[in-house]
GUGURO-342486 format. One record per residue (C-alpha): residue in three letters; residue number from 1; x, y negated, z negated. Coordinates in steps of 0.05 Angstrom, whole numbers. Each point is the difference from the previous one (the first is absolute). Example, Ala and Ser with C-alpha at 12.3 -4.5 7.8 and 13.67 -1.06 7.14 Angstrom:
% residues 2
     r     k     east    north       up
   ala     1      246       90     -156
   ser     2       27      -69       13
END
This chain:
% residues 390
     r     k     east    north       up
   met     1      497      636     -372
   lys     2      -31       62      -32
   lys     3       36      -17      -65
   leu     4      -27      -70       -4
   pro     5      -60      -18      -43
   glu     6      -65       -9       39
   asp     7       -5      -75      -16
   val     8       70      -11       29
   val     9      -20       39       63
   ile    10      -63      -43        6
   tyr    11       41      -63       -6
   ile    12       48       22       54
   leu    13      -54       24       48
   ser    14      -41      -63       -9
   met    15       55      -38       37
   phe    16      -12       40       64
   ser    17      -46      -20       56
   val    18      -64       39       13
   lys    19       30       28       64
   ser    20       60       27      -38
   leu    21      -43       29      -56
   leu    22      -45       38       48
   arg    23       61       38       26
   phe    24        3       36      -67
   lys    25      -64       37       21
   leu    26       43       50       38
   asn    27       65        5      -38
   ala    28      -16      -16      -73
   lys    29      -69       24      -20
   ile    30       11      -16      -73
   trp    31       14      -73       17
   tyr    32      -58       -1       49
   thr    33      -47       23      -55
   leu    34       28      -55      -45
   ile    35      -10      -56       51
   gln    36      -72       22       12
   ser    37      -17      -12      -73
   ser    38      -39      -63      -18
   thr    39       54      -19      -50
   phe    40       54       -3       53
   met    41      -46      -34       51
   asn    42      -13      -56      -49
   val    43       74       -7      -18
   his    44       19       -3       73
   leu    45      -55      -51       15
   asn    46       19      -44      -58
   arg    47       72        1       20
   ser    48      -17      -23       71
   ile    49      -39      -58      -30
   ile    50       55      -21      -47
   thr    51       55        4       53
   lys    52      -46      -33       52
   asn    53       18       52       51
   glu    54      -47      -28       52
   phe    55      -16       14       72
   ile    56      -46      -34       50
   leu    57      -55       44       29
   phe    58      -23      -25       69
   ser    59      -62       19       38
   arg    60       -5      -22       73
   ser    61      -39       17       63
   phe    62       22       15       71
   arg    63      -41        7       62
   ile    64       14       65       39
   glu    65      -28        6       70
   thr    66      -27       71       -7
   glu    67      -16        1      -75
   gly    68      -24      -70      -16
   phe    69       27      -27      -66
   lys    70       48       34      -48
   asn    71       14      -27      -69
   pro    72       65       29      -27
   leu    73       35      -17      -66
   ser    74       72      -19      -12
   ile    75       37       -4      -66
   ile    76       55      -52        0
   ser    77       54      -21      -49
   ser    78       52      -55        0
   glu    79       60      -17      -43
   asp    80       16      -70       24
   tyr    81      -61      -21       40
   asp    82       43      -12       62
   asp    83      -28       64       30
   leu    84      -53       51      -14
   asn    85       18       74       -7
   leu    86      -51       51       19
   val    87       -9       54      -52
   leu    88      -59       34       35
   gln    89      -24      -21       68
   asp    90      -64        8       42
   leu    91      -37       48      -45
   asp    92      -67       17       32
   leu    93      -65       -1      -40
   pro    94      -58       49        6
   tyr    95      -75      -11       -4
   leu    96       -2      -76        8
   thr    97      -35      -28       60
   phe    98       14      -57       48
   thr    99      -43      -38       50
   pro   100       15      -58       47
   asn   101      -29      -47      -53
   tyr   102       29       36      -60
   his   103       72       17       16
   phe   104       32        4      -68
   asn   105      -12       29      -69
   glu   106        4      -32      -68
   leu   107       53       16      -52
   val   108      -27        0      -71
   gly   109       46        4      -60
   pro   110       51       21      -19
   cys   111      -13       29      -68
   asp   112       54       45      -31
   gly   113       27       17       69
   leu   114      -68       19       28
   ile   115      -29      -36       60
   val   116      -69       -2       31
   leu   117      -14       -7       74
   thr   118      -70      -15       24
   asp   119      -39      -18       62
   asp   120      -58      -19      -45
   glu   121      -36       66        9
   val   122       57       50       -8
   ile   123       44       -5      -63
   val   124       66       37       -6
   leu   125       43        2      -62
   phe   126       73       17       10
   asn   127       69       -1      -30
   pro   128       51      -22       53
   ala   129       59       28      -40
   thr   130      -27       72       -6
   lys   131      -42       -5       65
   asn   132      -61       31      -33
   tyr   133      -69      -28       11
   met   134      -74        9      -16
   leu   135      -59      -18       43
   leu   136      -56      -26      -46
   pro   137      -68       31       11
   pro   138      -55      -45       30
   ser   139      -50      -33      -46
   pro   140      -62       42      -11
   phe   141      -43      -62        7
   val   142      -48        2       60
   cys   143      -40      -62       22
   ser   144      -75        5        2
   lys   145      -33       -2       68
   gly   146        1      -71       29
   tyr   147       61      -21      -41
   his   148       73       -7       19
   arg   149       64        2      -41
   ser   150       58      -46       14
   phe   151       69        7      -32
   ile   152       24      -70      -13
   gly   153       74       12       -9
   gly   154       -4        7      -75
   val   155       44       61      -15
   gly   156       42       -1      -62
   phe   157       46       49      -36
   gly   158       37        2      -66
   phe   159       15       37      -65
   asp   160      -48        2      -59
   ser   161       46       -8      -60
   ile   162      -57       18      -47
   gly   163      -28       61       36
   lys   164       69       20       26
   asp   165      -24       11       70
   tyr   166        6      -33       68
   lys   167      -63      -33       28
   phe   168      -26      -25       66
   val   169      -54      -53        5
   arg   170      -39      -15       63
   met   171      -51      -55       13
   ser   172      -52        2       55
   glu   173      -66      -33       19
   val   174      -65       34       17
   phe   175      -50      -39       42
   leu   176      -60        9       46
   asp   177       20       16       72
   thr   178      -45      -56       25
   tyr   179       18      -54      -51
   trp   180       67      -31      -16
   gly   181      -21      -55      -49
   pro   182       30       -2      -70
   glu   183      -67       19      -32
   gly   184       -1       66       37
   arg   185       69       23      -24
   glu   186       18       42      -60
   gln   187       71        6      -25
   lys   188       25       69      -18
   val   189       62       17      -41
   glu   190       28       71       -5
   val   191       58       28      -39
   tyr   192       40       64       13
   asp   193       39       31      -58
   leu   194       58       38       29
   his   195       -1       58      -48
   lys   196      -76        6       -3
   tyr   197       -6        6       76
   tyr   198      -65      -37       13
   trp   199      -28      -69       15
   arg   200      -47      -32      -50
   asp   201      -42      -63        2
   leu   202       21      -58      -45
   asn   203      -69      -14      -27
   his   204       19      -52      -51
   val   205       17      -51       54
   asp   206      -61      -45      -10
   gln   207       32      -67       17
   gln   208       -3      -28       70
   leu   209       70        9       26
   pro   210       30      -49       50
   thr   211        4       26       71
   val   212       66       36       14
   phe   213       33      -16       66
   trp   214       61       32       31
   asn   215       60      -46        1
   pro   216       69       21       24
   cys   217       45       24      -57
   phe   218      -46      -25      -55
   glu   219      -24       64      -34
   met   220       48       15      -57
   leu   221        8       38      -66
   his   222       29      -42      -57
   asp   223       -2        2      -76
   gly   224      -49       59       -1
   ala   225      -51      -32       46
   phe   226      -13        2       74
   his   227      -11      -65       37
   trp   228      -40      -18       63
   tyr   229      -13      -63       40
   ala   230      -72      -22      -11
   val   231      -46      -57       17
   gly   232      -48      -30      -50
   asp   233      -42      -63        6
   leu   234       42      -39       50
   thr   235       63       19      -37
   tyr   236       53       53        8
   glu   237       11       45      -59
   ile   238       42       59      -23
   leu   239      -44       58      -20
   cys   240       33       45      -51
   phe   241      -17       71      -23
   asp   242       32       26      -64
   ile   243       19       72       15
   ser   244       -7       24      -73
   thr   245      -63      -37      -23
   glu   246      -33        0       69
   ile   247      -22      -72      -11
   phe   248        0      -54       55
   his   249       20      -71      -11
   asn   250       16      -60       45
   met   251       60      -45        1
   lys   252        0      -68       33
   met   253       53      -21       49
   pro   254       36      -66       -9
   asp   255      -46      -60        9
   ser   256       34      -20       65
   cys   257      -15       69       30
   asn   258      -72       -4       24
   ala   259      -45       17       58
   tyr   260       18      -64       37
   asp   261       77       -1       -2
   gly   262        8       39       65
   lys   263       48       50      -31
   arg   264        3       74      -12
   tyr   265       24       36      -62
   ser   266       39       61      -22
   leu   267       22       28      -67
   ala   268       69       21      -23
   val   269       41        8      -64
   leu   270       56      -49      -16
   asn   271       38        4      -66
   glu   272      -51       52      -23
   ser   273      -57      -51        7
   leu   274      -60       -1       45
   thr   275       17      -44       60
   leu   276      -45      -32       51
   ile   277       28      -18       68
   cys   278      -40      -53       39
   tyr   279       20       -5       73
   pro   280      -27      -34       63
   ser   281      -49       42       41
   pro   282       36       31       60
   asp   283      -59      -21       42
   thr   284       13      -74       -9
   glu   285       54      -44       28
   ile   286       53      -15      -53
   asp   287       12      -73      -19
   pro   288       67       -3      -37
   thr   289      -23      -63      -37
   gln   290      -64       33      -25
   asn   291        6       76       -1
   ser   292       48       27      -52
   met   293        3       69      -30
   asp   294      -12       -5      -75
   ile   295       18       53      -52
   trp   296      -38       -3      -66
   ile   297       17       41      -62
   met   298      -50       17      -55
   met   299       45      -12      -60
   glu   300      -49       34      -48
   tyr   301      -40       56       31
   gly   302      -74      -12        0
   val   303        6      -74      -20
   asn   304      -23      -41       60
   glu   305       30      -64      -28
   ser   306       70       32        2
   trp   307        6       -1       76
   thr   308       65      -36       16
   lys   309       24      -19       70
   lys   310       71       29        3
   tyr   311       20       -9       73
   ile   312      -20      -44       58
   ile   313       27       31       65
   arg   314        3      -31       68
   pro   315      -52       31       47
   leu   316       24       63       37
   pro   317      -31       33       62
   ile   318      -26       60      -38
   glu   319      -60       46        1
   ser   320        1       12      -75
   pro   321       46       10      -60
   leu   322       14       72      -20
   thr   323       34        4      -67
   ile   324       55      -29      -44
   trp   325       61       44      -10
   arg   326       47       -7      -60
   asp   327      -31      -67      -20
   his   328       31      -41       56
   leu   329      -10       31       68
   leu   330      -68      -15       31
   leu   331      -16       49       56
   leu   332      -48      -22       54
   gln   333      -26       24       68
   ser   334        7      -46       59
   lys   335      -56      -13       49
   ser   336       36       46       49
   gly   337        3       57      -50
   his   338       72       -5      -23
   leu   339       24        3      -72
   ile   340       31      -64      -25
   ser   341       25      -22      -68
   tyr   342        4      -66      -37
   asn   343       50       -6      -56
   leu   344      -32      -40      -57
   ser   345       69      -18      -27
   ser   346       36      -22       63
   asn   347      -59      -16       46
   glu   348       32       45       53
   val   349      -45       31       52
   lys   350       19       66       33
   glu   351      -34       45       52
   phe   352       12       75       -4
   asp   353       -2       51       55
   leu   354      -65       32      -24
   tyr   355      -59       -9       45
   ser   356      -74       18       -5
   tyr   357      -64      -12       39
   pro   358      -21      -71      -18
   glu   359      -37       -6      -67
   ser   360       13       73      -19
   leu   361       63       -5      -43
   arg   362       -9       14      -74
   ala   363       54        5      -54
   ile   364        1       15      -75
   val   365       56        5      -51
   tyr   366        7       74      -17
   lys   367       34       40      -54
   glu   368        5       75       13
   ser   369      -26       51      -51
   leu   370      -13       74      -10
   ile   371      -72      -11      -21
   ser   372      -39       58       30
   val   373      -63        0       40
   pro   374      -52       48      -30
   lys   375       -3       70       30
   arg   376      -75       -5       -4
   gly   377        5      -42       64
   arg   378       -2       66       39
   glu   379      -75        2      -11
   his   380      -10      -65       37
   gly   381       51        5       55
   arg   382       69       29       11
   lys   383       52      -18      -51
   thr   384       69        8       30
   asn   385       58      -41       24
   phe   386      -29      -67       21
   phe   387       46      -17       58
   asn   388       11       34       66
   lys   389       74      -16        2
   val   390       54      -25      -46
END
């Protein structure tokens, strides 16, 4: 290998998994220096995208008698969808909190193999493949006396292709402690630039943004923008934030998706297009003649008129959809907390032996990468291996 040109070595090493490449840290320091370079990281990342070497990253909660709730991660792969193969199992997460009313954390991302976990107040960036993480510092903003700040579930993350940096965006509301009316609220938007290491106010946001609400498995990065579930004037909307330009815009949902249809919504990607899944609320009794699950695809991104209903699925006893894997396998969580799948090609339904506390299961399609977490993270919290066990 020493006699081979460097570009040939890069090509060969790019075929290895991250786990295999990290072994070179001890027995091949020259190669380890090579794989730490930004050039190799980008080659390895692009190859994983081209080959669609995908995993499913699961987050789920368990109740433990003496410890309350735990929220471990599992990375799962599958060759034929008949079974799921655990790559990494029950990886414990630090810093994030749980209460009887808040027993799970949100997965945000992925972006270039980086994932964000948040309990609204605490935000952790980590790379599951290298097991490195960074705890973001708290916002320096302090409410004036008599005011209260509420985090409204609006946390986003993505890569700024213009500034060549990763960004976090967080929305919150500031209001009087004694008044909850809309006139007494002020929206606040902050951005954190990963390699600048501080939060800053987004002062150019002068438009009245729709109110962001948390909705299971709705928050998603797609086409350079982050998307949230929001409510406008008696209509549901998709609020979008362009990571590079830092400009907000709204997208309408299909005309049949409105505040009176009795359904809930989640976002996914199908055939590389933004996809809206409309499903019956788990709190209502399902009527097979009335309550279908509808899948809409936005054929041209940003063009509201391009929404096209692609699938109409018989109602299933689910809590919420999770994600779409390899353009035909719809993953969902059942009301009991089990993982189930629906094959969009064959209409086959299957339940897997993967259980979570009801409503706590989350899943995203994940491609591993060597993208590093900044060493500067040591100033804001320990930067080390993210998981307690492998």
